[in-house]
N, C-alpha and C positions, 0 to 999 in steps of 0.2 A: 117106335121103329127107328132103327139106325139109318145112317145116311146111305150105306151100301145097299140096303134093302129098298129104300125109296128110289135110288138111282136105277136099280134093276127093274123095279115095277114100272117106272116112268119110261125106261128104254123099251120094255115089252109093249107098253101102250102105244108107242110110236111105230115100232117095227111091225106089229101085227096088222094094223090097217094098210101099211105100205105093201106088205106081202099079199094081203087079201085082194087089193086092187091090182097089184103088179103081176102076180103069177099068171092069172088067166089071160091077161092082155099081152104079156111078153111073147107069147107064141104067135100072135098075129100082127104085132106092131113092128114097123120098120125101125123105129127109134123109141127107146124106153129109158126113163130116168126116175130114180126114187132116192130120197135121202131123208134123214131124220136127225134131230138134235134134241138132247135132253140134258137138263142140269138141275141140280138141287143144292141148296146151301142153307145157311142159317137164317136168311131173310126171305126165303121162298123157293119156288121151283118153277120151271118152265119147260115146255116141249113144243116142238114144231115138226111138221112133216110135209113133204112135197112129193107128189107122184105125177108124172106126165108121160104121154106117149103120142106118137104121130105115125100115120101110115099114108102111103101114096096110093094105096088100093091095088097095087100090083103084087101078086103072090104066085109062087111056083105052082104049076098045075100037075107036077109029078112026072111030066114027060119032057122036061128040059125047057119048057116054055113058060110064059107068064099069062095069067088071066087078069083081066081088069076087074076091079072091085070098087067099092066106095072108099074114097079117101077121107081123112078127118084127123082130128086131134082132140086130146082130152087133158085137162089140168085140174088138179085138186091141191089145195094148200090148207093146212089147219094148224092153229097155234093156240096154246093156252098158258096162262100164267097164274100163279097164286102167291100171295105174300101176306105180311101182317096186316095190311090195310084193305085187303080184298082179293078178288080173283076176276079174271076175264078170259074170254074165249072167242075165237073168231076164225074165219076162213073164207075161202073162195073156191068156186067150182066153175069150170068153163068147158064147153064141148062144142065142136064144129064138125059138121060132116053129115 
């Protein structure tokens, strides 16, 4: 497999989870952030992704006012690396609310 193909596959592996987590939550979150990074070279490859959102629980009720709801936040981070001497994977998930 050439480098361009590996890069595209790695990019898709990072973007797909970010969209899967991000798209449903973006409609209800007051603040949303997602990012990903992928690289591949002669000595190995790595990827990372972060998705986070937070809400204060206040949402439009359709009549110009706000309704109270549950506030909270969510954070997920994932990374993986592979090289000539091995591979590793890790991450963190945090939720409050």
